[in-house]
Biopython code that builds the backbone (N, CA, C, O; Angstrom):
import numpy as np
from Bio.PDB.StructureBuilder import StructureBuilder

atoms = [
    (1, "MET", "N", (0.840, -1.179, 0.000)),
    (1, "MET", "CA", (0.000, 0.000, 0.000)),
    (1, "MET", "C", (0.887, 1.246, 0.000)),
    (1, "MET", "O", (1.900, 1.295, 0.699)),
    (2, "VAL", "N", (0.504, 2.238, -0.779)),
    (2, "VAL", "CA", (1.279, 3.470, -0.895)),
    (2, "VAL", "C", (1.432, 4.126, 0.477)),
    (2, "VAL", "O", (0.511, 4.119, 1.293)),
    (3, "LYS", "N", (2.625, 4.694, 0.711)),
    (3, "LYS", "CA", (2.888, 5.433, 1.949)),
    (3, "LYS", "C", (3.299, 6.851, 1.581)),
    (3, "LYS", "O", (4.123, 7.052, 0.689)),
    (4, "VAL", "N", (2.725, 7.832, 2.269)),
    (4, "VAL", "CA", (3.032, 9.239, 2.016)),
    (4, "VAL", "C", (3.621, 9.828, 3.290)),
    (4, "VAL", "O", (3.036, 9.709, 4.367)),
    (5, "TYR", "N", (4.778, 10.460, 3.161)),
    (5, "TYR", "CA", (5.448, 11.126, 4.274)),
    (5, "TYR", "C", (5.466, 12.618, 3.959)),
    (5, "TYR", "O", (6.032, 13.032, 2.947)),
    (6, "ARG", "N", (4.852, 13.423, 4.815)),
    (6, "ARG", "CA", (4.697, 14.855, 4.575)),
    (6, "ARG", "C", (5.787, 15.657, 5.279)),
    (6, "ARG", "O", (5.915, 15.605, 6.503)),
    (7, "ALA", "N", (6.567, 16.394, 4.503)),
    (7, "ALA", "CA", (7.596, 17.260, 5.082)),
    (7, "ALA", "C", (6.971, 18.302, 5.997)),
    (7, "ALA", "O", (7.576, 18.696, 6.994)),
    (8, "SER", "N", (5.763, 18.751, 5.665)),
    (8, "SER", "CA", (5.086, 19.780, 6.465)),
    (8, "SER", "C", (4.677, 19.272, 7.847)),
    (8, "SER", "O", (4.362, 20.069, 8.730)),
    (9, "GLU", "N", (4.681, 17.957, 8.040)),
    (9, "GLU", "CA", (4.278, 17.376, 9.321)),
    (9, "GLU", "C", (5.471, 16.990, 10.193)),
    (9, "GLU", "O", (5.302, 16.353, 11.233)),
    (10, "THR", "N", (6.670, 17.373, 9.773)),
    (10, "THR", "CA", (7.862, 17.060, 10.549)),
    (10, "THR", "C", (8.490, 18.341, 11.075)),
    (10, "THR", "O", (8.266, 19.430, 10.547)),
    (11, "GLU", "N", (9.268, 18.185, 12.111)),
    (11, "GLU", "CA", (9.870, 19.333, 12.786)),
    (11, "GLU", "C", (11.169, 19.753, 12.110)),
    (11, "GLU", "O", (12.000, 18.915, 11.759)),
    (12, "LEU", "N", (11.333, 21.056, 11.932)),
    (12, "LEU", "CA", (12.588, 21.604, 11.426)),
    (12, "LEU", "C", (13.539, 21.738, 12.606)),
    (12, "LEU", "O", (13.230, 22.411, 13.590)),
    (13, "VAL", "N", (14.692, 21.097, 12.503)),
    (13, "VAL", "CA", (15.683, 21.125, 13.572)),
    (13, "VAL", "C", (16.831, 22.022, 13.132)),
    (13, "VAL", "O", (17.419, 21.807, 12.073)),
    (14, "GLY", "N", (17.150, 23.025, 13.943)),
    (14, "GLY", "CA", (18.269, 23.916, 13.639)),
    (14, "GLY", "C", (19.594, 23.228, 13.905)),
    (14, "GLY", "O", (19.775, 22.579, 14.935)),
    (15, "MET", "N", (20.519, 23.378, 12.967)),
    (15, "MET", "CA", (21.826, 22.732, 13.066)),
    (15, "MET", "C", (22.914, 23.702, 12.610)),
    (15, "MET", "O", (23.061, 23.911, 11.406)),
    (16, "ALA", "N", (23.659, 24.284, 13.493)),
    (16, "ALA", "CA", (24.846, 25.087, 13.173)),
    (16, "ALA", "C", (24.664, 25.947, 11.925)),
    (16, "ALA", "O", (25.480, 25.890, 11.006)),
    (17, "GLY", "N", (23.603, 26.738, 11.891)),
    (17, "GLY", "CA", (23.402, 27.658, 10.778)),
    (17, "GLY", "C", (22.502, 27.152, 9.665)),
    (17, "GLY", "O", (22.225, 27.891, 8.721)),
    (18, "TYR", "N", (22.040, 25.917, 9.750)),
    (18, "TYR", "CA", (21.115, 25.402, 8.739)),
    (18, "TYR", "C", (20.035, 24.582, 9.441)),
    (18, "TYR", "O", (20.139, 24.300, 10.634)),
    (19, "GLY", "N", (19.008, 24.206, 8.698)),
    (19, "GLY", "CA", (17.927, 23.411, 9.269)),
    (19, "GLY", "C", (17.755, 22.112, 8.512)),
    (19, "GLY", "O", (18.119, 22.010, 7.340)),
    (20, "ARG", "N", (17.194, 21.114, 9.190)),
    (20, "ARG", "CA", (16.926, 19.831, 8.529)),
    (20, "ARG", "C", (15.625, 19.255, 9.057)),
    (20, "ARG", "O", (15.205, 19.543, 10.178)),
    (21, "LYS", "N", (15.000, 18.441, 8.230)),
    (21, "LYS", "CA", (13.791, 17.712, 8.604)),
    (21, "LYS", "C", (14.018, 16.241, 8.285)),
    (21, "LYS", "O", (14.459, 15.898, 7.188)),
    (22, "TYR", "N", (13.721, 15.385, 9.231)),
    (22, "TYR", "CA", (13.778, 13.949, 8.996)),
    (22, "TYR", "C", (12.400, 13.544, 8.496)),
    (22, "TYR", "O", (11.482, 13.360, 9.295)),
    (23, "VAL", "N", (12.244, 13.403, 7.184)),
    (23, "VAL", "CA", (10.925, 13.256, 6.565)),
    (23, "VAL", "C", (10.404, 11.823, 6.592)),
    (23, "VAL", "O", (9.225, 11.610, 6.874)),
    (24, "ALA", "N", (11.252, 10.835, 6.306)),
    (24, "ALA", "CA", (10.749, 9.466, 6.162)),
    (24, "ALA", "C", (11.713, 8.449, 6.746)),
    (24, "ALA", "O", (12.927, 8.550, 6.568)),
    (25, "ASP", "N", (11.165, 7.482, 7.437)),
    (25, "ASP", "CA", (11.900, 6.314, 7.907)),
    (25, "ASP", "C", (11.234, 5.119, 7.230)),
    (25, "ASP", "O", (10.168, 4.674, 7.654)),
    (26, "VAL", "N", (11.863, 4.606, 6.181)),
    (26, "VAL", "CA", (11.235, 3.616, 5.308)),
    (26, "VAL", "C", (11.790, 2.225, 5.591)),
    (26, "VAL", "O", (13.005, 2.031, 5.643)),
    (27, "ARG", "N", (10.896, 1.266, 5.773)),
    (27, "ARG", "CA", (11.285, -0.138, 5.930)),
    (27, "ARG", "C", (10.919, -0.856, 4.627)),
    (27, "ARG", "O", (9.768, -0.826, 4.191)),
    (28, "PHE", "N", (11.909, -1.499, 4.019)),
    (28, "PHE", "CA", (11.670, -2.184, 2.758)),
    (28, "PHE", "C", (11.245, -3.625, 2.995)),
    (28, "PHE", "O", (11.503, -4.209, 4.048)),
    (29, "ARG", "N", (10.594, -4.174, 1.997)),
    (29, "ARG", "CA", (9.990, -5.498, 2.107)),
    (29, "ARG", "C", (11.010, -6.623, 2.021)),
    (29, "ARG", "O", (10.705, -7.754, 2.399)),
    (30, "ARG", "N", (12.196, -6.345, 1.539)),
    (30, "ARG", "CA", (13.207, -7.392, 1.401)),
    (30, "ARG", "C", (14.603, -6.793, 1.495)),
    (30, "ARG", "O", (14.777, -5.575, 1.465)),
    (31, "LYS", "N", (15.592, -7.671, 1.611)),
    (31, "LYS", "CA", (16.984, -7.234, 1.656)),
    (31, "LYS", "C", (17.370, -6.698, 0.277)),
    (31, "LYS", "O", (17.033, -7.290, -0.748)),
    (32, "LEU", "N", (18.075, -5.581, 0.270)),
    (32, "LEU", "CA", (18.433, -4.925, -0.989)),
    (32, "LEU", "C", (19.940, -4.873, -1.169)),
    (32, "LEU", "O", (20.692, -4.730, -0.205)),
    (33, "ASP", "N", (20.370, -4.991, -2.427)),
    (33, "ASP", "CA", (21.792, -4.826, -2.706)),
    (33, "ASP", "C", (22.054, -3.715, -3.716)),
    (33, "ASP", "O", (23.209, -3.368, -3.963)),
    (34, "THR", "N", (20.997, -3.152, -4.304)),
    (34, "THR", "CA", (21.163, -2.045, -5.251)),
    (34, "THR", "C", (20.021, -1.049, -5.100)),
    (34, "THR", "O", (18.951, -1.365, -4.581)),
    (35, "ALA", "N", (20.285, 0.153, -5.566)),
    (35, "ALA", "CA", (19.258, 1.199, -5.648)),
    (35, "ALA", "C", (19.608, 2.077, -6.839)),
    (35, "ALA", "O", (20.782, 2.321, -7.117)),
    (36, "GLY", "N", (18.593, 2.546, -7.534)),
    (36, "GLY", "CA", (18.798, 3.452, -8.665)),
    (36, "GLY", "C", (18.198, 4.808, -8.346)),
    (36, "GLY", "O", (17.049, 4.889, -7.912)),
    (37, "PHE", "N", (18.960, 5.878, -8.556)),
    (37, "PHE", "CA", (18.502, 7.242, -8.307)),
    (37, "PHE", "C", (18.292, 7.927, -9.651)),
    (37, "PHE", "O", (19.219, 8.017, -10.456)),
    (38, "ILE", "N", (17.081, 8.408, -9.894)),
    (38, "ILE", "CA", (16.716, 8.978, -11.192)),
    (38, "ILE", "C", (16.220, 10.401, -10.986)),
    (38, "ILE", "O", (15.306, 10.636, -10.196)),
    (39, "TRP", "N", (16.824, 11.354, -11.698)),
    (39, "TRP", "CA", (16.378, 12.753, -11.685)),
    (39, "TRP", "C", (15.291, 12.877, -12.742)),
    (39, "TRP", "O", (15.527, 12.575, -13.912)),
    (40, "VAL", "N", (14.101, 13.319, -12.341)),
    (40, "VAL", "CA", (12.953, 13.414, -13.247)),
    (40, "VAL", "C", (12.504, 14.864, -13.319)),
    (40, "VAL", "O", (12.366, 15.527, -12.290)),
    (41, "LYS", "N", (12.275, 15.361, -14.532)),
    (41, "LYS", "CA", (11.702, 16.696, -14.723)),
    (41, "LYS", "C", (10.495, 16.550, -15.635)),
    (41, "LYS", "O", (10.611, 16.090, -16.771)),
    (42, "ILE", "N", (9.326, 16.952, -15.120)),
    (42, "ILE", "CA", (8.071, 16.829, -15.859)),
    (42, "ILE", "C", (7.622, 18.229, -16.255)),
    (42, "ILE", "O", (7.429, 19.073, -15.380)),
    (43, "PRO", "N", (7.449, 18.503, -17.551)),
    (43, "PRO", "CA", (7.048, 19.842, -17.998)),
    (43, "PRO", "C", (5.668, 20.233, -17.476)),
    (43, "PRO", "O", (4.824, 19.379, -17.203)),
    (44, "GLY", "N", (5.458, 21.529, -17.344)),
    (44, "GLY", "CA", (4.164, 22.056, -16.924)),
    (44, "GLY", "C", (3.056, 21.656, -17.888)),
    (44, "GLY", "O", (3.281, 21.573, -19.095)),
    (45, "GLY", "N", (1.860, 21.409, -17.357)),
    (45, "GLY", "CA", (0.710, 21.057, -18.178)),
    (45, "GLY", "C", (0.717, 19.633, -18.697)),
    (45, "GLY", "O", (0.046, 19.342, -19.687)),
    (46, "MET", "N", (1.458, 18.736, -18.058)),
    (46, "MET", "CA", (1.569, 17.362, -18.549)),
    (46, "MET", "C", (1.014, 16.371, -17.532)),
    (46, "MET", "O", (1.135, 16.563, -16.322)),
    (47, "LYS", "N", (0.404, 15.310, -18.049)),
    (47, "LYS", "CA", (0.041, 14.150, -17.234)),
    (47, "LYS", "C", (0.769, 12.958, -17.834)),
    (47, "LYS", "O", (0.595, 12.652, -19.014)),
    (48, "THR", "N", (1.581, 12.284, -17.030)),
    (48, "THR", "CA", (2.336, 11.148, -17.536)),
    (48, "THR", "C", (1.425, 9.930, -17.672)),
    (48, "THR", "O", (0.375, 9.852, -17.036)),
    (49, "ASP", "N", (1.839, 8.993, -18.502)),
    (49, "ASP", "CA", (1.114, 7.733, -18.623)),
    (49, "ASP", "C", (1.307, 6.920, -17.347)),
    (49, "ASP", "O", (2.381, 6.942, -16.746)),
    (50, "ALA", "N", (0.279, 6.215, -16.944)),
    (50, "ALA", "CA", (0.370, 5.355, -15.762)),
    (50, "ALA", "C", (1.235, 4.141, -16.075)),
    (50, "ALA", "O", (1.210, 3.608, -17.184)),
    (51, "HIS", "N", (2.002, 3.716, -15.073)),
    (51, "HIS", "CA", (2.780, 2.494, -15.184)),
    (51, "HIS", "C", (2.931, 1.886, -13.790)),
    (51, "HIS", "O", (2.586, 2.506, -12.784)),
    (52, "LYS", "N", (3.452, 0.669, -13.755)),
    (52, "LYS", "CA", (3.717, -0.005, -12.488)),
    (52, "LYS", "C", (5.000, -0.807, -12.636)),
    (52, "LYS", "O", (5.568, -0.913, -13.723)),
    (53, "HIS", "N", (5.437, -1.360, -11.532)),
    (53, "HIS", "CA", (6.617, -2.217, -11.511)),
    (53, "HIS", "C", (6.220, -3.542, -10.878)),
    (53, "HIS", "O", (5.497, -3.572, -9.882)),
    (54, "GLU", "N", (6.694, -4.630, -11.460)),
    (54, "GLU", "CA", (6.333, -5.958, -10.965)),
    (54, "GLU", "C", (7.084, -6.320, -9.689)),
    (54, "GLU", "O", (6.517, -6.954, -8.799)),
    (55, "ARG", "N", (8.371, -5.921, -9.588)),
    (55, "ARG", "CA", (9.193, -6.404, -8.477)),
    (55, "ARG", "C", (9.798, -5.311, -7.609)),
    (55, "ARG", "O", (10.096, -5.563, -6.442)),
    (56, "LEU", "N", (9.986, -4.128, -8.128)),
    (56, "LEU", "CA", (10.692, -3.122, -7.332)),
    (56, "LEU", "C", (9.746, -2.203, -6.585)),
    (56, "LEU", "O", (8.611, -1.977, -7.005)),
    (57, "GLU", "N", (10.236, -1.672, -5.460)),
    (57, "GLU", "CA", (9.567, -0.588, -4.750)),
    (57, "GLU", "C", (10.176, 0.700, -5.276)),
    (57, "GLU", "O", (11.333, 0.720, -5.694)),
    (58, "GLU", "N", (9.400, 1.774, -5.257)),
    (58, "GLU", "CA", (9.919, 3.047, -5.759)),
    (58, "GLU", "C", (9.528, 4.155, -4.791)),
    (58, "GLU", "O", (8.371, 4.280, -4.390)),
    (59, "ALA", "N", (10.526, 4.956, -4.426)),
    (59, "ALA", "CA", (10.295, 6.113, -3.560)),
    (59, "ALA", "C", (10.486, 7.367, -4.400)),
    (59, "ALA", "O", (11.370, 7.423, -5.255)),
    (60, "PHE", "N", (9.657, 8.364, -4.154)),
    (60, "PHE", "CA", (9.729, 9.634, -4.873)),
    (60, "PHE", "C", (9.935, 10.754, -3.865)),
    (60, "PHE", "O", (9.169, 10.890, -2.911)),
    (61, "PHE", "N", (10.976, 11.559, -4.079)),
    (61, "PHE", "CA", (11.222, 12.747, -3.269)),
    (61, "PHE", "C", (10.867, 13.946, -4.136)),
    (61, "PHE", "O", (11.468, 14.152, -5.190)),
    (62, "PHE", "N", (9.892, 14.738, -3.698)),
    (62, "PHE", "CA", (9.382, 15.849, -4.497)),
    (62, "PHE", "C", (10.137, 17.136, -4.189)),
    (62, "PHE", "O", (10.133, 17.623, -3.058)),
    (63, "VAL", "N", (10.783, 17.674, -5.215)),
    (63, "VAL", "CA", (11.445, 18.972, -5.115)),
    (63, "VAL", "C", (10.407, 20.075, -5.294)),
    (63, "VAL", "O", (10.546, 21.164, -4.738)),
    (64, "ASP", "N", (9.367, 19.786, -6.075)),
    (64, "ASP", "CA", (8.282, 20.734, -6.352)),
    (64, "ASP", "C", (6.937, 20.060, -6.072)),
    (64, "ASP", "O", (6.849, 18.834, -6.008)),
    (65, "SER", "N", (5.906, 20.862, -5.909)),
    (65, "SER", "CA", (4.550, 20.348, -5.689)),
    (65, "SER", "C", (3.971, 19.787, -6.982)),
    (65, "SER", "O", (4.258, 20.284, -8.071)),
    (66, "ALA", "N", (3.146, 18.739, -6.850)),
    (66, "ALA", "CA", (2.525, 18.103, -8.015)),
    (66, "ALA", "C", (1.322, 17.295, -7.559)),
    (66, "ALA", "O", (1.041, 17.174, -6.366)),
    (67, "LYS", "N", (0.624, 16.749, -8.537)),
    (67, "LYS", "CA", (-0.445, 15.791, -8.285)),
    (67, "LYS", "C", (0.108, 14.427, -8.693)),
    (67, "LYS", "O", (0.766, 14.297, -9.726)),
    (68, "MET", "N", (-0.166, 13.414, -7.872)),
    (68, "MET", "CA", (0.296, 12.060, -8.166)),
    (68, "MET", "C", (-0.856, 11.099, -7.959)),
    (68, "MET", "O", (-1.555, 11.156, -6.947)),
    (69, "GLY", "N", (-1.046, 10.220, -8.922)),
    (69, "GLY", "CA", (-2.035, 9.169, -8.777)),
    (69, "GLY", "C", (-1.346, 7.867, -8.435)),
    (69, "GLY", "O", (-0.334, 7.515, -9.041)),
    (70, "VAL", "N", (-1.893, 7.142, -7.457)),
    (70, "VAL", "CA", (-1.404, 5.808, -7.100)),
    (70, "VAL", "C", (-2.634, 4.931, -6.917)),
    (70, "VAL", "O", (-3.415, 5.125, -5.986)),
    (71, "GLY", "N", (-2.800, 3.961, -7.817)),
    (71, "GLY", "CA", (-4.013, 3.152, -7.779)),
    (71, "GLY", "C", (-5.224, 4.050, -7.956)),
    (71, "GLY", "O", (-5.292, 4.813, -8.921)),
    (72, "ASP", "N", (-6.179, 3.971, -7.039)),
    (72, "ASP", "CA", (-7.387, 4.800, -7.095)),
    (72, "ASP", "C", (-7.241, 6.121, -6.343)),
    (72, "ASP", "O", (-8.169, 6.929, -6.330)),
    (73, "GLN", "N", (-6.090, 6.346, -5.720)),
    (73, "GLN", "CA", (-5.885, 7.563, -4.929)),
    (73, "GLN", "C", (-5.258, 8.668, -5.771)),
    (73, "GLN", "O", (-4.406, 8.407, -6.621)),
    (74, "ILE", "N", (-5.684, 9.896, -5.528)),
    (74, "ILE", "CA", (-5.036, 11.066, -6.122)),
    (74, "ILE", "C", (-4.462, 11.872, -4.967)),
    (74, "ILE", "O", (-5.187, 12.296, -4.068)),
    (75, "LEU", "N", (-3.154, 12.075, -5.004)),
    (75, "LEU", "CA", (-2.442, 12.751, -3.925)),
    (75, "LEU", "C", (-1.975, 14.125, -4.379)),
    (75, "LEU", "O", (-1.493, 14.279, -5.501)),
    (76, "GLN", "N", (-2.114, 15.115, -3.522)),
    (76, "GLN", "CA", (-1.465, 16.403, -3.741)),
    (76, "GLN", "C", (-0.189, 16.351, -2.911)),
    (76, "GLN", "O", (-0.240, 16.334, -1.681)),
    (77, "VAL", "N", (0.952, 16.327, -3.587)),
    (77, "VAL", "CA", (2.229, 16.249, -2.884)),
    (77, "VAL", "C", (2.949, 17.582, -3.004)),
    (77, "VAL", "O", (2.832, 18.280, -4.011)),
    (78, "ASN", "N", (3.690, 17.921, -1.966)),
    (78, "ASN", "CA", (4.343, 19.223, -1.896)),
    (78, "ASN", "C", (5.849, 19.077, -1.766)),
    (78, "ASN", "O", (6.366, 17.982, -1.544)),
    (79, "GLU", "N", (6.533, 20.181, -1.905)),
    (79, "GLU", "CA", (7.989, 20.220, -1.779)),
    (79, "GLU", "C", (8.425, 19.505, -0.501)),
    (79, "GLU", "O", (7.928, 19.798, 0.587)),
    (80, "GLY", "N", (9.359, 18.563, -0.646)),
    (80, "GLY", "CA", (9.896, 17.843, 0.498)),
    (80, "GLY", "C", (9.164, 16.571, 0.858)),
    (80, "GLY", "O", (9.659, 15.798, 1.678)),
    (81, "ASP", "N", (7.984, 16.319, 0.264)),
    (81, "ASP", "CA", (7.234, 15.100, 0.568)),
    (81, "ASP", "C", (7.908, 13.883, -0.059)),
    (81, "ASP", "O", (8.601, 13.989, -1.071)),
    (82, "VAL", "N", (7.692, 12.734, 0.562)),
    (82, "VAL", "CA", (8.195, 11.459, 0.063)),
    (82, "VAL", "C", (7.005, 10.517, -0.088)),
    (82, "VAL", "O", (6.183, 10.394, 0.820)),
    (83, "VAL", "N", (6.917, 9.852, -1.243)),
    (83, "VAL", "CA", (5.872, 8.854, -1.495)),
    (83, "VAL", "C", (6.570, 7.544, -1.844)),
    (83, "VAL", "O", (7.464, 7.523, -2.689)),
    (84, "VAL", "N", (6.164, 6.450, -1.196)),
    (84, "VAL", "CA", (6.729, 5.133, -1.470)),
    (84, "VAL", "C", (5.640, 4.259, -2.083)),
    (84, "VAL", "O", (4.572, 4.078, -1.500)),
    (85, "VAL", "N", (5.926, 3.723, -3.264)),
    (85, "VAL", "CA", (4.985, 2.901, -4.024)),
    (85, "VAL", "C", (5.490, 1.458, -4.019)),
    (85, "VAL", "O", (6.662, 1.201, -4.293)),
    (86, "GLU", "N", (4.603, 0.531, -3.708)),
    (86, "GLU", "CA", (4.955, -0.884, -3.663)),
    (86, "GLU", "C", (4.844, -1.517, -5.051)),
    (86, "GLU", "O", (4.209, -0.948, -5.939)),
    (87, "PRO", "N", (5.457, -2.691, -5.247)),
    (87, "PRO", "CA", (5.310, -3.395, -6.521)),
    (87, "PRO", "C", (3.834, -3.606, -6.853)),
    (87, "PRO", "O", (3.026, -3.910, -5.975)),
    (88, "GLY", "N", (3.496, -3.442, -8.127)),
    (88, "GLY", "CA", (2.133, -3.662, -8.592)),
    (88, "GLY", "C", (1.214, -2.464, -8.481)),
    (88, "GLY", "O", (0.091, -2.514, -8.983)),
    (89, "GLU", "N", (1.655, -1.375, -7.833)),
    (89, "GLU", "CA", (0.806, -0.189, -7.695)),
    (89, "GLU", "C", (1.026, 0.749, -8.888)),
    (89, "GLU", "O", (2.114, 1.296, -9.068)),
    (90, "ALA", "N", (-0.015, 0.923, -9.691)),
    (90, "ALA", "CA", (0.066, 1.828, -10.839)),
    (90, "ALA", "C", (0.191, 3.261, -10.334)),
    (90, "ALA", "O", (-0.443, 3.633, -9.347)),
    (91, "HIS", "N", (1.014, 4.069, -11.018)),
    (91, "HIS", "CA", (1.209, 5.454, -10.596)),
    (91, "HIS", "C", (1.482, 6.358, -11.794)),
    (91, "HIS", "O", (1.956, 5.907, -12.837)),
    (92, "TRP", "N", (1.171, 7.658, -11.621)),
    (92, "TRP", "CA", (1.339, 8.680, -12.652)),
    (92, "TRP", "C", (1.496, 10.034, -11.974)),
    (92, "TRP", "O", (1.266, 10.173, -10.773)),
    (93, "PHE", "N", (1.894, 11.036, -12.770)),
    (93, "PHE", "CA", (2.089, 12.394, -12.263)),
    (93, "PHE", "C", (1.360, 13.390, -13.153)),
    (93, "PHE", "O", (1.192, 13.161, -14.350)),
    (94, "GLU", "N", (0.934, 14.489, -12.560)),
    (94, "GLU", "CA", (0.307, 15.574, -13.321)),
    (94, "GLU", "C", (0.824, 16.907, -12.785)),
    (94, "GLU", "O", (0.901, 17.120, -11.575)),
    (95, "THR", "N", (1.177, 17.801, -13.713)),
    (95, "THR", "CA", (1.711, 19.109, -13.335)),
    (95, "THR", "C", (0.735, 20.209, -13.723)),
    (95, "THR", "O", (-0.078, 20.050, -14.633)),
    (96, "GLU", "N", (0.833, 21.322, -13.018)),
    (96, "GLU", "CA", (0.023, 22.489, -13.363)),
    (96, "GLU", "C", (0.600, 23.147, -14.614)),
    (96, "GLU", "O", (1.788, 23.023, -14.909)),
    (97, "GLU", "N", (-0.264, 23.845, -15.338)),
    (97, "GLU", "CA", (0.162, 24.584, -16.529)),
    (97, "GLU", "C", (1.276, 25.555, -16.140)),
    (97, "GLU", "O", (1.179, 26.221, -15.109)),
    (98, "ASP", "N", (2.325, 25.645, -16.948)),
    (98, "ASP", "CA", (3.443, 26.573, -16.729)),
    (98, "ASP", "C", (4.186, 26.326, -15.420)),
    (98, "ASP", "O", (4.774, 27.255, -14.867)),
    (99, "HIS", "N", (4.173, 25.096, -14.913)),
    (99, "HIS", "CA", (4.876, 24.788, -13.664)),
    (99, "HIS", "C", (5.569, 23.431, -13.807)),
    (99, "HIS", "O", (4.958, 22.385, -13.586)),
    (100, "ASP", "N", (6.854, 23.462, -14.180)),
    (100, "ASP", "CA", (7.622, 22.222, -14.261)),
    (100, "ASP", "C", (7.771, 21.624, -12.865)),
    (100, "ASP", "O", (7.781, 22.348, -11.869)),
    (101, "VAL", "N", (7.885, 20.312, -12.802)),
    (101, "VAL", "CA", (8.036, 19.618, -11.529)),
    (101, "VAL", "C", (9.302, 18.762, -11.569)),
    (101, "VAL", "O", (9.563, 18.051, -12.540)),
    (102, "ARG", "N", (10.077, 18.850, -10.489)),
    (102, "ARG", "CA", (11.286, 18.040, -10.342)),
    (102, "ARG", "C", (11.074, 17.034, -9.213)),
    (102, "ARG", "O", (10.590, 17.360, -8.129)),
    (103, "VAL", "N", (11.460, 15.796, -9.523)),
    (103, "VAL", "CA", (11.281, 14.683, -8.588)),
    (103, "VAL", "C", (12.533, 13.812, -8.649)),
    (103, "VAL", "O", (13.103, 13.610, -9.721)),
    (104, "VAL", "N", (12.958, 13.298, -7.499)),
    (104, "VAL", "CA", (13.992, 12.269, -7.477)),
    (104, "VAL", "C", (13.281, 10.942, -7.228)),
    (104, "VAL", "O", (12.643, 10.750, -6.193)),
    (105, "ALA", "N", (13.401, 10.028, -8.195)),
    (105, "ALA", "CA", (12.824, 8.687, -8.063)),
    (105, "ALA", "C", (13.944, 7.738, -7.645)),
    (105, "ALA", "O", (15.040, 7.771, -8.205)),
    (106, "ILE", "N", (13.657, 6.895, -6.662)),
    (106, "ILE", "CA", (14.659, 5.948, -6.171)),
    (106, "ILE", "C", (14.055, 4.554, -6.264)),
    (106, "ILE", "O", (13.023, 4.266, -5.658)),
    (107, "LYS", "N", (14.721, 3.687, -7.040)),
    (107, "LYS", "CA", (14.223, 2.325, -7.259)),
    (107, "LYS", "C", (14.985, 1.354, -6.364)),
    (107, "LYS", "O", (16.213, 1.386, -6.290)),
    (108, "PHE", "N", (14.225, 0.484, -5.680)),
    (108, "PHE", "CA", (14.802, -0.512, -4.778)),
    (108, "PHE", "C", (14.255, -1.882, -5.131)),
    (108, "PHE", "O", (13.064, -2.102, -4.912)),
    (109, "PRO", "N", (15.019, -2.811, -5.655)),
    (109, "PRO", "CA", (16.369, -2.666, -6.161)),
    (109, "PRO", "C", (16.358, -1.970, -7.520)),
    (109, "PRO", "O", (15.295, -1.657, -8.058)),
    (110, "ASN", "N", (17.536, -1.735, -8.064)),
    (110, "ASN", "CA", (17.659, -0.999, -9.321)),
    (110, "ASN", "C", (17.451, -1.942, -10.510)),
    (110, "ASN", "O", (18.408, -2.388, -11.142)),
    (111, "LEU", "N", (16.195, -2.231, -10.794)),
    (111, "LEU", "CA", (15.836, -3.093, -11.927)),
    (111, "LEU", "C", (15.394, -2.197, -13.074)),
    (111, "LEU", "O", (14.293, -1.649, -13.041)),
    (112, "LYS", "N", (16.234, -2.042, -14.082)),
    (112, "LYS", "CA", (15.982, -1.068, -15.150)),
    (112, "LYS", "C", (14.917, -1.511, -16.149)),
    (112, "LYS", "O", (14.426, -0.686, -16.920)),
    (113, "THR", "N", (14.548, -2.784, -16.156)),
    (113, "THR", "CA", (13.561, -3.266, -17.127)),
    (113, "THR", "C", (12.267, -3.723, -16.455)),
    (113, "THR", "O", (11.530, -4.526, -17.027)),
    (114, "ASP", "N", (11.982, -3.227, -15.260)),
    (114, "ASP", "CA", (10.804, -3.665, -14.501)),
    (114, "ASP", "C", (9.675, -2.635, -14.583)),
    (114, "ASP", "O", (9.057, -2.312, -13.568)),
    (115, "LYS", "N", (9.407, -2.126, -15.771)),
    (115, "LYS", "CA", (8.352, -1.129, -15.952)),
    (115, "LYS", "C", (7.277, -1.709, -16.856)),
    (115, "LYS", "O", (7.570, -2.209, -17.942)),
    (116, "VAL", "N", (6.019, -1.639, -16.398)),
    (116, "VAL", "CA", (4.886, -2.143, -17.164)),
    (116, "VAL", "C", (3.946, -0.975, -17.423)),
    (116, "VAL", "O", (3.394, -0.396, -16.487)),
    (117, "GLU", "N", (3.765, -0.628, -18.698)),
    (117, "GLU", "CA", (2.853, 0.460, -19.064)),
    (117, "GLU", "C", (1.412, 0.010, -18.844)),
    (117, "GLU", "O", (1.069, -1.145, -19.095)),
    (118, "ILE", "N", (0.577, 0.925, -18.375)),
    (118, "ILE", "CA", (-0.842, 0.657, -18.163)),
    (118, "ILE", "C", (-1.608, 1.283, -19.325)),
    (118, "ILE", "O", (-1.465, 2.475, -19.594)),
    (119, "GLN", "N", (-2.408, 0.492, -20.005)),
    (119, "GLN", "CA", (-3.187, 1.004, -21.133)),
    (119, "GLN", "C", (-4.359, 1.839, -20.620)),
    (119, "GLN", "O", (-5.053, 1.423, -19.693)),
    (120, "PRO", "N", (-4.587, 3.031, -21.222)),
    (120, "PRO", "CA", (-5.692, 3.892, -20.769)),
    (120, "PRO", "C", (-7.057, 3.290, -21.057)),
    (120, "PRO", "O", (-8.079, 3.896, -20.735)),
]
sb = StructureBuilder()
sb.init_structure("model")
sb.init_model(0)
sb.init_chain("A")
sb.init_seg("    ")
for serial, (resi, resn, name, xyz) in enumerate(atoms, 1):
    if name == "N":
        sb.init_residue(resn, " ", resi, " ")
    sb.init_atom(name, np.array(xyz, "f"), 0.0, 1.0, " ", f" {name:<3s}", serial, name[0])
structure = sb.get_structure()
């Protein structure tokens, strides 16, 4: 089941001139030996095609606010939020007009061919 960690719900801790928030403590379903980090930029006014992964879990760290669909849920995610999607959960992204969105996607494990497109 999808897990959403909200940066806005965590405490900002001051540290020697800077601040930090501990946003997510994620427990994975199995032992991992690899992870893939992907920089994603989605242009404004776009909705991506839905897809899922058969074997990997995927975490998304949002640099910008966006709308994300996971299964039947539609999430409004904001800067600093983390969303973790389990294997088999279809997901997509939608951006506002004239507002590009940057996301870091992290695949656990790093299976580069584990993407299944969902037909509309």
